[in-house]
C-alpha positions as CSV (number, residue, x, y, z in Angstrom):
1,M,35.2,72.1,141.0
2,D,34.6,75.9,140.4
3,I,36.6,76.7,143.5
4,L,39.5,74.5,142.4
5,N,39.5,76.0,138.9
6,E,39.6,79.5,140.4
7,L,42.5,78.6,142.6
8,I,44.4,77.1,139.7
9,M,43.7,80.3,137.6
10,Q,45.1,82.4,140.4
11,A,48.2,80.1,140.6
12,I,49.0,80.4,136.9
13,A,48.9,84.2,137.2
14,S,51.2,84.3,140.2
15,P,54.9,85.1,139.8
16,W,55.5,82.3,142.3
17,L,54.7,79.8,139.7
18,Y,57.8,80.7,137.7
19,L,60.0,80.4,140.8
20,V,58.5,77.0,141.6
21,L,59.0,75.9,138.0
22,F,62.6,77.0,138.0
23,A,63.3,75.3,141.2
24,V,61.8,71.9,140.2
25,T,63.5,71.9,136.8
26,V,66.9,72.6,138.4
27,I,66.5,69.9,141.1
28,D,65.1,67.4,138.6
29,G,68.3,67.6,136.7
30,F,70.2,65.7,139.4
31,F,67.3,64.3,141.6
32,P,64.8,62.5,139.3
33,P,61.9,62.1,141.8
34,V,61.1,65.8,141.4
35,P,58.4,65.9,138.7
36,S,59.5,68.9,136.5
37,E,57.6,67.6,133.4
38,T,54.3,67.4,135.2
39,V,54.6,70.9,136.6
40,L,55.5,72.4,133.2
41,V,52.8,70.4,131.3
42,A,50.1,71.3,133.8
43,A,51.0,75.0,133.8
44,A,51.0,75.1,130.0
45,A,47.7,73.3,129.9
46,V,46.1,75.7,132.3
47,A,47.6,78.7,130.4
48,A,46.2,77.4,127.1
49,S,42.8,76.6,128.6
50,T,42.3,79.9,130.3
51,G,44.3,82.3,128.2
52,D,46.2,83.5,131.2
53,G,49.9,83.0,131.9
54,N,52.9,83.7,129.8
55,L,53.8,80.6,127.7
56,L,57.0,82.1,126.4
57,L,58.2,82.8,129.9
58,L,57.2,79.3,131.1
59,G,59.2,77.8,128.4
60,A,62.2,79.9,128.9
61,V,62.2,79.4,132.7
62,A,61.9,75.6,132.2
63,A,64.7,75.5,129.6
64,I,67.1,77.5,131.7
65,G,66.3,75.5,134.8
66,A,66.7,72.2,133.0
67,T,70.1,73.2,131.6
68,I,71.3,74.3,135.0
69,G,70.2,71.0,136.5
70,D,71.8,68.9,133.9
71,N,75.1,70.8,134.4
72,I,74.9,70.3,138.1
73,A,74.6,66.5,137.5
74,F,77.6,66.8,135.2
75,V,79.6,68.6,137.9
76,I,78.6,66.0,140.5
77,G,79.8,63.2,138.2
78,R,83.1,65.1,137.5
79,S,83.7,65.5,141.3
80,L,83.0,61.8,142.0
81,G,85.0,60.4,139.0
82,T,85.0,56.6,138.2
83,T,87.4,55.3,140.8
84,R,86.6,57.1,144.1
85,F,84.7,54.1,145.6
86,A,85.8,50.5,145.7
87,W,82.7,49.2,143.8
88,M,83.6,51.5,140.9
89,R,86.9,49.6,140.5
90,R,85.3,46.2,140.1
91,P,86.0,44.7,136.7
92,R,82.4,44.6,135.5
93,V,81.7,48.2,136.6
94,A,85.0,49.4,135.2
95,A,84.1,47.7,131.9
96,T,80.7,49.4,131.9
97,F,82.3,52.8,132.4
98,A,84.6,52.0,129.5
99,Y,81.6,51.1,127.3
100,A,79.9,54.3,128.3
101,Q,83.1,56.3,127.4
102,Q,83.1,54.7,124.0
103,A,79.4,55.5,123.5
104,L,79.9,59.1,124.5
105,D,82.8,59.4,122.1
106,R,80.8,58.0,119.2
107,R,77.3,59.4,119.8
108,S,77.4,62.0,122.5
109,A,74.7,64.2,121.0
110,T,72.3,61.4,120.7
111,L,72.8,60.2,124.2
112,I,72.7,63.6,125.9
113,L,69.8,64.9,123.9
114,G,67.8,61.7,124.1
115,A,68.4,61.2,127.8
116,R,66.8,64.6,128.6
117,Y,63.4,63.0,128.0
118,I,64.0,60.1,130.5
119,P,64.0,61.3,134.1
120,V,66.5,58.7,135.5
121,G,68.3,58.4,132.2
122,R,69.3,62.1,132.0
123,V,70.8,62.0,135.5
124,A,72.7,58.8,134.7
125,V,74.0,60.0,131.3
126,N,75.0,63.5,132.5
127,M,76.7,62.3,135.7
128,S,78.5,59.7,133.6
129,A,79.6,62.3,131.1
130,G,81.1,64.3,134.0
131,A,82.7,61.3,135.6
132,L,84.3,60.1,132.4
133,G,85.9,63.4,131.6
134,F,83.6,64.4,128.7
135,P,84.6,68.0,127.8
136,W,82.4,70.5,129.4
137,R,82.8,72.9,126.4
138,R,81.0,70.1,124.4
139,F,78.5,69.2,127.1
140,L,77.3,72.8,127.7
141,P,75.9,73.5,124.2
142,L,74.3,70.0,124.0
143,S,72.7,70.6,127.4
144,L,71.3,73.9,126.2
145,I,69.8,72.3,123.1
146,A,68.4,69.4,125.2
147,G,66.8,71.8,127.8
148,A,65.2,73.9,125.1
149,S,63.9,71.0,123.1
150,W,62.5,69.3,126.2
151,S,60.8,72.5,127.3
152,I,59.2,73.0,123.8
153,F,58.0,69.4,123.8
154,S,56.5,69.7,127.3
155,L,54.8,73.0,126.3
156,A,53.4,71.3,123.3
157,I,51.8,68.6,125.4
158,G,50.3,71.1,127.7
159,L,49.0,73.3,124.8
160,L,47.4,70.2,123.2
161,A,45.6,69.4,126.4
162,G,44.5,73.0,127.0
163,A,43.2,73.3,123.5
164,W,41.0,70.2,123.9
165,I,39.5,71.4,127.2
166,K,38.7,75.1,127.2
167,D,37.9,77.0,130.4
168,Q,38.4,74.0,132.6
169,P,42.0,74.4,134.0
170,L,41.8,71.5,136.4
171,L,40.7,69.0,133.7
172,S,43.1,70.3,131.2
173,A,46.0,70.1,133.6
174,G,45.0,66.5,134.5
175,L,44.8,65.6,130.8
176,G,48.2,67.1,130.1
177,I,49.8,65.2,132.9
178,V,48.2,61.9,131.7
179,I,49.5,62.5,128.2
180,A,53.0,63.3,129.5
181,L,53.0,60.2,131.6
182,V,52.0,58.0,128.7
183,I,54.6,59.5,126.4
184,G,57.2,59.1,129.2
185,F,56.2,55.5,129.6
186,V,56.6,54.8,125.9
187,I,60.0,56.5,125.8
188,D,61.1,54.4,128.8
189,R,60.0,51.2,127.1
190,I,61.8,52.1,123.9
191,A,65.0,53.0,125.8
192,A,64.8,49.7,127.7
193,A,64.4,47.7,124.5
194,R,67.4,49.5,122.9
195,R,69.5,48.7,126.0
196,R,68.5,45.0,125.8
197,R,69.6,44.9,122.1
198,A,72.9,46.7,122.8
199,P,76.0,44.5,123.0
200,E,77.3,43.8,126.5
201,P,80.6,45.5,127.4
202,Q,83.5,43.2,127.1
203,L,85.3,42.4,130.4
204,A,89.1,42.7,130.4
205,G,91.0,39.4,130.6
């Protein structure tokens, strides 16, 4: 355990940590299997537990990476559009895109900011925003706010875990990840319940 703790403490003090964090937050913006939340939460928990590391830099790197990743998803959606593939032109799919367009028009801030906290949801919403022609000049500031708020929230989870378990970076990182996973699960369940209550998009004809 002491050896593992020492290795973790060396990692948190390494400049490579910030590069890795930046890379995973960017990639996670358009490829959800990459666990950016767990990396940020674990790093913050270790920093809080040991007193090493730069929390402000961790937060800034994560926020910038998240914003870039979300905008990459937007660009991918813009390049694909909503009619490039045959399956996109099917009536039910086309109706779903129309419903998404209306939702973006009515509550774009809620969708884009809220989706940042749901790994698959943020990719789906941001790609859809690009595909549906949502103005980038409106998307960019929303993505900046989303990335910053998500980073602060993840840091807070890590700080909480690190404050509970002092001088045990391995345990504090593990606790932080567990807290993040539980909160993520709750958010996923709430989002799923809201989708079930939402009215179905009306098919043309």
